[in-house]
DRENMARMI-887155 format. One record per residue (C-alpha): residue in one letter; z, x, y. Coordinates in Angstrom, 2 decimals. Layout:
<pts>
<"a"; <Z; X; Y>>
...
</pts>
This chain:
<pts>
<"m"; <11.35; -82.95; -37.48>>
<"q"; <14.80; -83.91; -38.00>>
<"s"; <17.37; -81.89; -35.89>>
<"i"; <19.78; -79.90; -37.93>>
<"r"; <23.27; -79.37; -36.33>>
<"m"; <24.50; -75.84; -36.53>>
<"r"; <28.19; -75.39; -37.66>>
<"f"; <30.00; -71.95; -36.83>>
<"t"; <32.76; -72.11; -39.29>>
<"r"; <34.48; -69.83; -41.67>>
<"t"; <32.74; -71.40; -44.61>>
<"e"; <29.35; -70.81; -42.97>>
<"l"; <30.45; -67.09; -42.30>>
<"a"; <31.43; -66.74; -45.92>>
<"g"; <28.16; -68.11; -47.13>>
<"a"; <26.36; -65.79; -44.47>>
<"i"; <27.61; -62.68; -46.18>>
<"g"; <26.98; -64.09; -49.69>>
<"d"; <23.84; -62.03; -50.21>>
<"l"; <25.29; -58.60; -49.12>>
<"g"; <25.36; -57.70; -53.03>>
<"t"; <21.57; -57.93; -52.93>>
<"l"; <21.00; -56.53; -49.40>>
<"l"; <23.06; -53.70; -48.89>>
<"p"; <22.83; -51.53; -52.05>>
<"l"; <19.02; -51.01; -52.25>>
<"s"; <19.00; -50.69; -48.31>>
<"v"; <21.64; -47.96; -48.42>>
<"g"; <19.72; -46.45; -51.39>>
<"m"; <16.42; -46.24; -49.38>>
<"i"; <18.06; -44.87; -46.41>>
<"a"; <19.71; -42.20; -48.47>>
<"v"; <16.79; -41.25; -50.72>>
<"n"; <13.64; -42.13; -48.92>>
<"g"; <14.99; -41.30; -45.59>>
<"l"; <14.36; -44.67; -43.68>>
<"d"; <15.93; -44.86; -40.34>>
<"a"; <19.39; -46.45; -40.88>>
<"m"; <19.50; -47.91; -37.23>>
<"g"; <16.01; -49.21; -37.34>>
<"l"; <16.35; -50.76; -40.90>>
<"f"; <19.47; -52.93; -39.98>>
<"v"; <18.05; -53.80; -36.32>>
<"g"; <15.12; -55.20; -38.31>>
<"v"; <17.41; -57.03; -40.67>>
<"g"; <19.45; -58.57; -37.75>>
<"l"; <16.38; -59.54; -35.97>>
<"f"; <14.88; -61.10; -39.16>>
<"y"; <18.02; -63.07; -39.85>>
<"l"; <18.16; -64.39; -36.15>>
<"i"; <14.50; -65.42; -35.97>>
<"a"; <14.35; -66.98; -39.43>>
<"g"; <17.62; -68.94; -38.93>>
<"h"; <16.45; -70.35; -35.61>>
<"y"; <12.96; -71.30; -36.83>>
<"y"; <13.94; -72.73; -40.36>>
<"g"; <17.09; -74.20; -39.02>>
<"t"; <18.72; -73.81; -42.60>>
<"p"; <20.09; -70.70; -44.44>>
<"i"; <17.48; -68.45; -45.66>>
<"a"; <17.69; -65.07; -47.23>>
<"v"; <16.69; -61.60; -45.86>>
<"q"; <16.37; -59.03; -48.61>>
<"p"; <14.52; -55.79; -49.44>>
<"m"; <11.41; -56.10; -51.40>>
<"k"; <12.82; -55.30; -54.72>>
<"t"; <9.72; -53.69; -56.64>>
<"i"; <8.89; -51.55; -53.50>>
<"g"; <12.49; -50.56; -53.13>>
<"a"; <13.07; -49.78; -56.66>>
<"y"; <10.09; -47.81; -57.17>>
<"a"; <10.85; -45.80; -53.81>>
<"v"; <14.24; -45.02; -54.85>>
<"a"; <13.41; -44.21; -58.53>>
<"t"; <10.47; -41.65; -57.41>>
<"g"; <12.00; -40.39; -54.08>>
<"a"; <8.74; -41.41; -52.22>>
<"t"; <8.52; -40.52; -48.48>>
<"a"; <9.45; -42.85; -45.72>>
<"t"; <5.80; -43.12; -44.50>>
<"v"; <4.64; -44.36; -48.06>>
<"v"; <7.46; -47.03; -47.90>>
<"h"; <6.07; -47.97; -44.37>>
<"a"; <2.54; -47.99; -45.63>>
<"a"; <3.56; -50.54; -48.56>>
<"g"; <5.08; -52.65; -45.93>>
<"i"; <1.94; -52.70; -43.72>>
<"w"; <-0.11; -53.49; -46.82>>
<"m"; <2.40; -56.53; -47.57>>
<"a"; <2.22; -57.61; -44.19>>
<"i"; <-1.50; -57.77; -44.08>>
<"l"; <-1.85; -59.53; -47.45>>
<"l"; <0.79; -62.15; -46.68>>
<"l"; <-0.45; -62.85; -43.25>>
<"l"; <-3.97; -63.50; -44.66>>
<"i"; <-2.50; -65.70; -47.49>>
<"a"; <-0.81; -67.58; -44.63>>
<"w"; <-3.88; -67.70; -42.54>>
<"f"; <-5.89; -69.11; -45.16>>
<"d"; <-3.35; -71.31; -46.41>>
<"g"; <-3.79; -69.44; -49.84>>
<"a"; <-0.16; -70.20; -50.89>>
<"k"; <-0.95; -73.99; -50.93>>
<"r"; <-3.90; -73.43; -53.14>>
<"l"; <-1.96; -71.17; -55.49>>
<"q"; <0.99; -73.70; -55.63>>
<"r"; <-1.42; -76.25; -57.27>>
<"i"; <-1.63; -73.97; -60.34>>
<"v"; <1.85; -72.88; -60.55>>
<"p"; <3.72; -75.83; -62.45>>
<"k"; <7.51; -76.62; -62.00>>
<"e"; <8.50; -74.93; -65.40>>
<"v"; <6.96; -71.44; -64.29>>
<"i"; <9.04; -71.77; -60.89>>
<"r"; <12.25; -72.49; -62.89>>
<"g"; <11.34; -69.44; -65.00>>
<"v"; <11.06; -67.30; -62.06>>
<"q"; <14.37; -68.44; -60.72>>
<"v"; <16.06; -67.95; -64.08>>
<"s"; <14.69; -64.49; -64.73>>
<"t"; <15.72; -63.41; -61.21>>
<"g"; <19.11; -64.89; -61.52>>
<"l"; <19.60; -63.04; -64.88>>
<"l"; <18.50; -59.80; -63.21>>
<"l"; <20.87; -60.19; -60.36>>
<"a"; <23.68; -60.91; -62.56>>
<"l"; <22.98; -57.90; -64.94>>
<"q"; <22.73; -55.67; -61.81>>
<"g"; <26.05; -57.19; -60.70>>
<"v"; <27.83; -56.25; -63.98>>
<"r"; <26.32; -52.69; -63.75>>
<"f"; <27.75; -52.39; -60.24>>
<"i"; <31.22; -53.52; -61.39>>
<"a"; <31.00; -51.34; -64.52>>
<"g"; <30.00; -48.29; -62.44>>
<"i"; <26.97; -47.51; -64.48>>
<"s"; <24.20; -48.39; -62.18>>
<"p"; <21.67; -45.53; -61.65>>
<"l"; <21.57; -46.54; -57.97>>
<"q"; <25.28; -45.82; -57.59>>
<"a"; <24.80; -42.28; -59.13>>
<"k"; <21.90; -41.57; -56.61>>
<"l"; <24.29; -42.60; -53.68>>
<"s"; <27.03; -40.53; -54.93>>
<"e"; <29.03; -43.70; -54.61>>
<"p"; <32.64; -42.72; -54.00>>
<"w"; <34.33; -45.01; -56.22>>
<"l"; <32.74; -43.08; -59.12>>
<"g"; <34.42; -40.01; -58.19>>
<"m"; <37.67; -41.59; -57.57>>
<"g"; <39.04; -40.98; -61.10>>
<"s"; <40.77; -43.87; -62.63>>
<"l"; <43.78; -46.21; -62.72>>
<"a"; <45.73; -45.77; -65.98>>
<"g"; <42.43; -44.52; -67.58>>
<"i"; <40.38; -47.57; -66.26>>
<"p"; <37.46; -46.61; -63.76>>
<"w"; <38.21; -47.65; -60.29>>
<"s"; <34.94; -49.63; -60.05>>
<"l"; <36.05; -51.88; -62.93>>
<"v"; <39.53; -52.32; -61.48>>
<"l"; <37.82; -53.42; -57.96>>
<"g"; <35.31; -55.55; -59.59>>
<"v"; <37.96; -57.54; -61.78>>
<"i"; <40.07; -58.03; -58.76>>
<"s"; <37.21; -59.32; -56.79>>
<"l"; <35.97; -61.58; -59.43>>
<"f"; <39.51; -63.09; -59.60>>
<"l"; <39.40; -63.51; -55.88>>
<"l"; <36.20; -65.19; -56.07>>
<"l"; <37.13; -67.56; -58.81>>
<"g"; <40.35; -68.35; -57.13>>
<"l"; <38.89; -69.23; -53.72>>
<"i"; <35.44; -70.18; -54.40>>
<"d"; <35.84; -73.61; -53.01>>
<"s"; <38.64; -72.90; -50.60>>
<"k"; <37.69; -74.17; -46.76>>
<"r"; <40.58; -72.41; -45.31>>
<"f"; <40.22; -68.86; -47.13>>
<"p"; <36.56; -68.76; -48.36>>
<"g"; <36.12; -66.53; -51.48>>
<"a"; <33.26; -64.47; -50.09>>
<"l"; <34.81; -63.66; -46.84>>
<"v"; <38.24; -62.83; -48.46>>
<"t"; <36.50; -60.47; -50.92>>
<"i"; <34.49; -58.62; -48.43>>
<"v"; <37.45; -58.25; -45.99>>
<"c"; <39.65; -56.71; -48.92>>
<"g"; <36.61; -54.59; -49.89>>
<"i"; <36.43; -53.24; -46.34>>
<"i"; <40.07; -52.62; -46.24>>
<"f"; <40.08; -50.74; -49.44>>
<"g"; <36.97; -48.74; -48.24>>
<"l"; <38.71; -47.85; -44.95>>
<"i"; <41.82; -46.58; -46.61>>
<"f"; <40.26; -44.67; -49.63>>
<"g"; <36.63; -43.97; -48.57>>
<"e"; <35.24; -40.67; -47.86>>
<"h"; <33.34; -41.53; -44.86>>
<"s"; <33.80; -40.24; -41.29>>
<"i"; <32.58; -43.15; -39.01>>
<"s"; <31.47; -42.56; -35.50>>
<"f"; <29.94; -44.77; -32.93>>
<"s"; <27.31; -43.76; -30.48>>
<"p"; <25.50; -46.78; -28.95>>
<"s"; <21.77; -46.28; -28.79>>
<"l"; <18.46; -48.21; -29.17>>
<"p"; <16.09; -48.03; -32.01>>
<"t"; <12.81; -46.19; -31.56>>
<"l"; <9.25; -47.26; -32.63>>
<"l"; <7.71; -45.40; -35.44>>
<"p"; <10.40; -42.69; -36.07>>
<"h"; <8.48; -41.29; -38.84>>
<"g"; <5.05; -41.60; -37.35>>
<"l"; <2.10; -43.47; -38.48>>
<"p"; <1.47; -43.40; -42.32>>
<"g"; <-1.38; -41.55; -43.21>>
<"l"; <-4.42; -42.39; -45.38>>
<"s"; <-2.83; -40.88; -48.41>>
<"d"; <0.38; -42.96; -47.81>>
<"f"; <-1.70; -46.13; -47.99>>
<"i"; <-3.62; -44.90; -51.20>>
<"i"; <-0.32; -44.14; -53.10>>
<"a"; <1.40; -47.16; -51.93>>
<"l"; <-1.30; -49.85; -52.86>>
<"p"; <-1.18; -49.47; -56.68>>
<"a"; <2.37; -48.14; -57.22>>
<"m"; <4.15; -50.54; -54.95>>
<"v"; <2.04; -53.29; -53.47>>
<"l"; <0.18; -54.70; -56.45>>
<"p"; <3.31; -54.97; -58.40>>
<"q"; <5.17; -56.43; -55.66>>
<"l"; <2.78; -59.21; -54.29>>
<"p"; <2.86; -61.55; -57.61>>
<"m"; <6.68; -61.21; -57.55>>
<"t"; <6.82; -62.27; -53.87>>
<"i"; <4.57; -65.06; -54.32>>
<"g"; <6.47; -66.36; -57.28>>
<"n"; <10.08; -65.68; -56.21>>
<"a"; <10.19; -65.51; -52.46>>
<"v"; <7.51; -68.27; -51.76>>
<"f"; <7.27; -70.85; -54.54>>
<"a"; <10.77; -70.53; -56.07>>
<"n"; <12.31; -70.09; -52.69>>
<"a"; <10.49; -73.09; -51.12>>
<"d"; <11.66; -75.10; -54.11>>
<"l"; <15.31; -74.13; -53.99>>
<"a"; <15.39; -74.61; -50.10>>
<"n"; <13.97; -78.16; -50.22>>
<"k"; <16.47; -78.81; -53.15>>
<"y"; <19.58; -77.49; -51.26>>
<"y"; <18.33; -78.55; -47.62>>
<"p"; <16.03; -81.41; -47.76>>
<"e"; <16.34; -81.84; -44.18>>
<"g"; <14.59; -78.61; -43.47>>
<"a"; <11.62; -79.36; -46.01>>
<"a"; <9.07; -79.79; -43.17>>
<"r"; <9.54; -75.95; -42.14>>
<"n"; <10.42; -74.13; -45.64>>
<"t"; <6.81; -74.17; -46.81>>
<"p"; <4.80; -71.52; -48.63>>
<"r"; <2.64; -71.03; -45.49>>
<"a"; <5.58; -70.57; -43.17>>
<"l"; <7.46; -68.17; -45.64>>
<"c"; <4.35; -66.18; -46.02>>
<"t"; <4.09; -65.84; -42.29>>
<"s"; <7.56; -65.05; -41.68>>
<"m"; <7.78; -62.25; -44.47>>
<"g"; <4.36; -60.66; -43.16>>
<"l"; <5.85; -60.47; -39.80>>
<"a"; <9.23; -59.02; -41.14>>
<"c"; <7.18; -56.34; -43.00>>
<"l"; <5.21; -55.26; -40.14>>
<"g"; <8.27; -55.12; -37.83>>
<"g"; <10.25; -53.13; -40.49>>
<"a"; <7.51; -50.64; -40.58>>
<"l"; <7.41; -50.30; -36.80>>
<"l"; <11.29; -49.66; -36.74>>
<"g"; <11.22; -47.19; -39.47>>
<"g"; <12.88; -49.54; -41.95>>
<"m"; <11.79; -51.33; -45.00>>
<"p"; <9.67; -54.13; -46.21>>
<"m"; <11.58; -57.46; -46.31>>
<"c"; <11.18; -60.65; -47.83>>
<"h"; <13.14; -64.01; -48.30>>
<"g"; <14.17; -64.78; -51.94>>
<"a"; <15.63; -67.61; -54.23>>
<"g"; <18.49; -65.27; -55.25>>
<"g"; <19.60; -64.78; -51.94>>
<"l"; <19.33; -68.24; -50.89>>
<"a"; <21.41; -69.34; -54.24>>
<"a"; <23.99; -66.69; -52.86>>
<"h"; <24.17; -68.26; -49.38>>
<"y"; <24.44; -71.81; -50.74>>
<"r"; <26.98; -71.01; -53.31>>
<"f"; <29.39; -69.23; -50.92>>
<"g"; <29.10; -72.08; -48.40>>
<"a"; <26.21; -71.71; -45.99>>
<"r"; <24.92; -75.05; -45.01>>
<"t"; <23.13; -74.74; -41.64>>
<"g"; <21.22; -71.90; -39.69>>
<"a"; <24.23; -70.99; -38.12>>
<"s"; <25.08; -68.75; -41.19>>
<"n"; <21.79; -66.86; -40.27>>
<"l"; <22.64; -66.53; -36.62>>
<"m"; <26.13; -65.09; -37.51>>
<"i"; <25.16; -62.63; -40.00>>
<"g"; <22.10; -61.61; -37.98>>
<"g"; <24.25; -60.92; -34.93>>
<"i"; <26.48; -58.76; -36.85>>
<"f"; <23.57; -56.75; -38.26>>
<"l"; <22.03; -56.43; -34.79>>
<"m"; <25.31; -55.51; -32.95>>
<"l"; <26.78; -52.94; -35.43>>
<"p"; <23.62; -50.64; -35.48>>
<"l"; <23.07; -50.66; -31.72>>
<"l"; <26.86; -49.56; -31.54>>
<"a"; <26.97; -47.20; -34.24>>
<"g"; <23.53; -45.70; -34.06>>
<"q"; <22.77; -43.58; -37.07>>
<"g"; <26.50; -43.89; -38.06>>
<"m"; <25.46; -47.54; -39.27>>
<"f"; <24.63; -45.84; -42.65>>
<"d"; <28.40; -44.90; -43.10>>
<"v"; <29.58; -48.14; -41.85>>
<"v"; <27.75; -50.25; -44.38>>
<"r"; <28.96; -47.84; -47.17>>
<"i"; <32.38; -48.81; -46.55>>
<"i"; <32.24; -51.76; -48.96>>
<"p"; <32.68; -50.67; -52.54>>
<"v"; <29.33; -51.45; -54.61>>
<"a"; <31.62; -52.92; -57.44>>
<"v"; <32.95; -55.59; -54.86>>
<"l"; <29.13; -56.49; -53.88>>
<"g"; <28.58; -56.50; -57.60>>
<"t"; <30.80; -59.57; -58.08>>
<"m"; <29.06; -61.46; -55.48>>
<"l"; <25.81; -60.52; -57.09>>
<"l"; <26.90; -61.59; -60.51>>
<"f"; <27.75; -65.08; -58.90>>
<"a"; <24.62; -65.43; -57.05>>
<"g"; <22.65; -64.69; -60.24>>
<"i"; <24.40; -67.23; -62.24>>
<"e"; <24.04; -69.77; -59.65>>
<"l"; <20.34; -69.33; -59.51>>
<"c"; <19.97; -69.45; -63.31>>
<"l"; <21.57; -73.08; -63.06>>
<"a"; <18.52; -74.26; -61.13>>
<"m"; <16.86; -74.96; -64.50>>
<"r"; <19.33; -77.79; -65.42>>
<"d"; <16.42; -80.36; -64.60>>
<"m"; <14.23; -78.82; -67.40>>
<"e"; <14.73; -80.95; -70.49>>
<"t"; <11.35; -80.74; -72.57>>
<"r"; <11.09; -78.30; -75.50>>
<"g"; <7.78; -76.97; -73.90>>
<"h"; <9.31; -76.39; -70.45>>
<"l"; <12.32; -74.53; -71.85>>
<"f"; <10.07; -72.52; -74.10>>
<"t"; <8.04; -71.33; -71.12>>
<"i"; <11.22; -70.57; -69.25>>
<"f"; <12.79; -68.40; -72.02>>
<"l"; <9.65; -66.70; -72.59>>
<"m"; <9.40; -65.54; -69.00>>
<"v"; <12.98; -64.44; -69.30>>
<"a"; <11.98; -62.21; -72.44>>
<"c"; <9.05; -60.90; -70.59>>
<"t"; <10.99; -60.03; -67.44>>
<"l"; <13.65; -58.11; -69.53>>
<"t"; <10.95; -56.24; -71.60>>
<"f"; <8.29; -55.65; -68.74>>
<"n"; <9.02; -57.03; -65.31>>
<"l"; <8.97; -60.37; -63.43>>
<"t"; <5.23; -59.95; -62.32>>
<"v"; <4.29; -59.89; -65.90>>
<"a"; <6.64; -63.01; -66.75>>
<"f"; <5.02; -64.91; -63.83>>
<"l"; <1.44; -64.39; -64.86>>
<"c"; <2.42; -65.03; -68.47>>
<"g"; <4.30; -68.25; -67.57>>
<"i"; <1.26; -69.62; -65.77>>
<"l"; <-1.07; -68.88; -68.79>>
<"v"; <1.20; -70.48; -71.42>>
<"a"; <1.87; -73.47; -69.09>>
<"w"; <-1.83; -74.01; -68.63>>
<"l"; <-2.39; -73.59; -72.28>>
<"m"; <0.09; -76.22; -73.14>>
<"e"; <-1.16; -78.63; -70.62>>
<"r"; <-4.59; -78.59; -72.20>>
<"g"; <-3.26; -79.01; -75.82>>
<"v"; <-4.34; -75.48; -76.80>>
<"i"; <-0.82; -74.45; -77.93>>
<"s"; <2.23; -76.41; -78.64>>
<"v"; <5.85; -75.76; -79.54>>
</pts>
């Protein structure tokens, strides 16, 4: 395998933090609403970033499993149910990797369906970013996000003010090597949060504990399987395996030997198991997160090592105070980065030119917005299969 040289630069650091808009809001939501262990969750994130960056040698995203996380936050599921879902996902992903099931599945997933997953995911991320900027995301309300309660500036909500300022910073500095846009935006957000935030941050160095909530019971596994795991698995296979492998090989062809569906299933399975043991969340890779890392400057695995080191160091120093540390950054600021990442991922469809391919992609987008990405993925495979055999045409 070709050796990939690590570059520890400001641009790599900017790319490293480019996916915080996806990672932090849902993570914080699961800590606040579902009672996940803040320290264990972020130690798990740090370890996953470090190990994945070392193995793959290229930037790779670390994210919450969104279907599981969204359902958990929306329903107020207990921490043990979330851990049961993570253990289920670990078992299923490791079995798929062991029997090389992803390779077999890949044969029936055409390129236009992968592009449909990427565009649908990108659009969902962009829409969520706009909601964060406007201050209308239900997740912000569940978190009692402080910028919603700060009043307004000349009648304009603070979240919108911060979002517009962050957007101009990103647009103005997006290609700057000296002052990378993502890095400047996050630093400005942290400064604003420290000055106006309503958090009392304390540092109490400590180590995480295994199974802080105990082992999930049988009822937890029974609840988690139909409500969280079965809807999550097709989305993971479509977005975090096939779409992610395709995008990784497009952005970083020198790492193609390791960015394989089998490797991605293995690393995500181990991460889900580790997350459950530490009291954290089920974790995955994702095409949207990878697009964010790339768009903001990440080009080598050094970006993973830097952000992984930060996520590992902070919780060990702050202990359970890590929850307040990550809440310093206004969600509206993270929303601007999420918006950029979503648009970047949508642009992956530029190599699709035929009418049939574009039809499949936009049909999947419509299904995603009406139902969910799982339904869109299955619908895309069916339509592409029928077109290929001449049963239908557009």
